N, C-alpha and C positions, 0 to 999 in steps of 0.2 A: 331374430329371424322372422318374427312377425311383420316389421316393418319392412324387411326385404321383401316377403311374399306380398305385401299391400301395394309396393312399387311395382311388383311384376305384373298384378292383376291391372294396375294403370296402365302399364306398357302395352299388356294386351289389349285393353279395350281401346288403346289408342288406334294400334295396329289394325285389329278388326272392325273398328269404326271406321277409320278412312277407307278401307276395301269396300263396307257396306255401303259407303256414301258414293262409290264411284259412278254407278248409273246415274244419280243427281249431276255429278261433276260434267260426264260426258255427254248428258244430254243437252247441255250448252253448246256441243259442238255437233250436233246433229246435221248442220249444214256445211260438214266437211266430211269426206270421203273417208271411211274406215282406214283404208292404207295410208291416206295421208296423215291422220292421227298417228298411226303406229309408227312411221317414219320419224314424226316430229317428237314423240314420245321415246322412241329409241335413242334419238341424238341428244335430247334435253336431259335425259336420265344419264347417260354416258358422260356429259358435261358435268352435271350436278355430282355424281357420284365421284367423278376424278377430283372436284375440288375437295369433298370429303376426305378421300384417300391422302390428298396433300395435307389437309389440316390436321389429319390423325396419324400422319407419317406412316401410312401403311404402304406405301410402294414396292418395298421389299418385299412384301408378301406377294404381289403382283409378278414381280420379278422372277421369284420363288417358282410361280405356277408355269412360266414360257420356258422353265426348264426340264417341264415334265409333259411329254406329249400326250400320255393317257389322260391327263386332266384336262388338256386344252380340247382334244375330241371330246370327252364326256360333257364339258362346259358349252360346247359348240352343238351337241344333241339338246342340251337344256335349253340354248337359245332356242332353237328351232321350236321346241315344244311350246316354252312361254309365250315365245312371239306370236305362233299360230292361234294359242289361246287367247292372248289380247285381242288378236283381229278379228276373231268369231265372237267375243265378247263386244267388242266395238260395233260389230255388224247387228248384234241382239239388239243394243242400246238404240242403235238409229232406226231399227224396224221393230219396234214394240213388241219385243221377245224377253222382256227382263224376267219375267215369271219362269220361262225357260232356262235363262241362264242361273236364275236361283236355283232351280232343281238340279241343275248340274254340279254346282258345288256343293249341295247338300248331298250328292251322290260320291263326291270324293274321297270322303273317310272310307266309305265300303269299297271303291275303288283300290285305295292303298292297301285293304285288307287281303283284297283278291291279289294284287300284285305280291305282296308278302309270301302269299300260299303259294304263288306260281312260280315266281322268280326266286325269293329268299329260301324257300322250302319251309316257312314258318307254320307251327300248327294252330288251328284254331279250337276254342273249346266250344261247348254247345251253344252258349249265350251268342258267340260270334256266327256260328252257323244259322241261327235264328235270325239274327239282325239281316245276315246276308239273304235268306229266303224271304224277309219281309221287304228288303229293298228291291228283289227281283219281282216279286209280287207288284209292288208299285209300280215297277218300268212294265211290265205286262199290261196293266190295267191303263196305263199312258198309251201304250201303243194301241190298245183296243178304243181308247178314248179319242185319240188323234187320227185312228185308221193309218197309221203308219210310224216309222221311227221317230224318237224326239231326238233328231241329230243333233240339235244345237246343245241339248243337255248331254247326250253321251258324249260328243266332241270336248265339251268343257272339262267334264269328270275325268275322261282318259287321259287329254293331255296333261292337266294339271297333276292328276295321280301319278303318272308316267315322270314328268316332271319331279316330283318329290322324290319318286324312286332313285332318278339319275343324280340329283343334287345329294341325296341321302350317302351315295358311293363315293362323293368327292369331298375329300376334307380340306374344304376350303372357305374362309369365313364369307359372311354376307357381303359385304363392301366388294372385296375384291372379286368375288364371284359375279355379283351383279355387274359391276363394271366390264369384265371380260365378256358377259352374256350380251349387253347392249353393243360391244364391240363388234362383235361376230353379226350382229343384226346390220350394223350399218351399211356394209358393202351391197347387200340385196335393197336396203332402203335407198341408198343413192343410185342405184341402177335403174330404181322405179322412178326415183326423180326425173333422171336423164331421159328415161323414155316418155315420161309425163312432159316434160319440158319442149319434147321435138313436137307436142301437140298443141302447144302453146299454154300448158298449164304449169303454173308453178307450186313445189309442194311445201319447199320450206320457207318461202314470203309469201303471205298470206295477204288477203285483200284489205283486212282491217287491223289496227294494232290490238284490240281486244281480242281477236281471235288468237293473234300470236301470242298474247299474254295467257290466254286460258291453253295454248298448247305446250309453253315453256313450263305452265304450273303443272301440265299433265306428266312431264318429266320429273318434277321433284317429286310428286305426290307417289312416282312409281317407286323411288328410294324411301322416303320417310316410314312406311308402315313396315318394311323389311328391317328397318333399323330398329323400330320398338318391337318387332316380332323377335329378333335376336336377343334383344335385352329381357323380354318377358320369358322366353324359353331358358335364359339363365339363372332364372330367379323362382321360378315355378315349375312343379312336377308336371309331368306329360300328361296326367289325367286332366288337371286344371286348364292346361293349354287346350287341351281337346274340348273341353265343353265349353271355352269360350270361341272355338271356331266357329261356333254355329250362329254368333253373332252377325258375321258378313251376309251368307244367305237371307237369313229372316230379315235383315235389314233391306236388302234387294227385293225380297219377296213383298215385303210391305209397302216400299216405295212403288212397285210395278202396280200394286192393287188401289193403293189409296191416293197416290200422288198420279202417276200415268193413267190410272184408270182402265189398265188391262183387263180383260174379261177373264173370269175364272169359273168354269165350267164345274159341276158337280162331280163328274168322274174324274177331274184334274185334282180337285180339292181329295179325293179318295187317294188319288196316286201319292200326293205329300204326306196325307195322314200315315200310309204304311210306310213310307220313308222315314219321316219323322219317329215312327215307333221303333223302326229298326235302329234308327241313331241312338235312341235312349237306350236300347237293349246293349247296343255296342258300347256307348259310355257308361253304363252300368259294370259291364264286364271289365272295361279298361280300369275304372275305379277300385273293383275287386284285386285286379292283379296288382295295382299300385299299392293298396294298403296291406297286402299278403308279401309284398316285397322285403 
């Protein structure tokens, strides 16, 4: 069991490490429009996952889903949520808003708790209410600091949190689910490519081979952390997975400050401190629940 748990931690570190590395990776594509990147990312992820499905002989799982209209509808909704999340994240990287994107992913666990309360009618204990209160205080401070809503952070947290809720209600494995999600995105991506082609701009054939390789790699990197994440959740309890989750936004935050040189105001630092404290309280509650189970 100890060896299995160690492997789980390794898979978790790989998944969240790749996600945390995304700002550095997509920074190499700043000269490409975010929608162009999204279209290529969806296409190449769809191709790569199709190859993985063939190698792992899981196409029968895809065929089973096609016979269930509700699952197709839910996965289509999930595709719209995660696709819009990717697009805003890509915009944030291209416009030096990585601090804002990291704040959004720090807020995602709190959004998950709120959705569980409102949609799934889950009950919260005192520590979880305290965690939400601290996160709300951090958001209010952020609004005061910015003089407006942190729309990038709120959009990323809201779409990814809702995506998690939708996927939780669809009993579909990671690979078949991801393939169908990217497949749903393709008609919109192709429509965008045709529209751009009428203006003389090509979306899927880029000006340099290196850019094309970066975009193909983006599709592969979309699938790899999801596979590693699925392997981690099979070997670890949810409390441990939850603690590892903070690696991604922490890496994004440090990348934004120390590599991209994005400014960090004192007021924004207070917002992060309140949200981090809320996450610590939330994780403590999750750990206690798991220990008492």
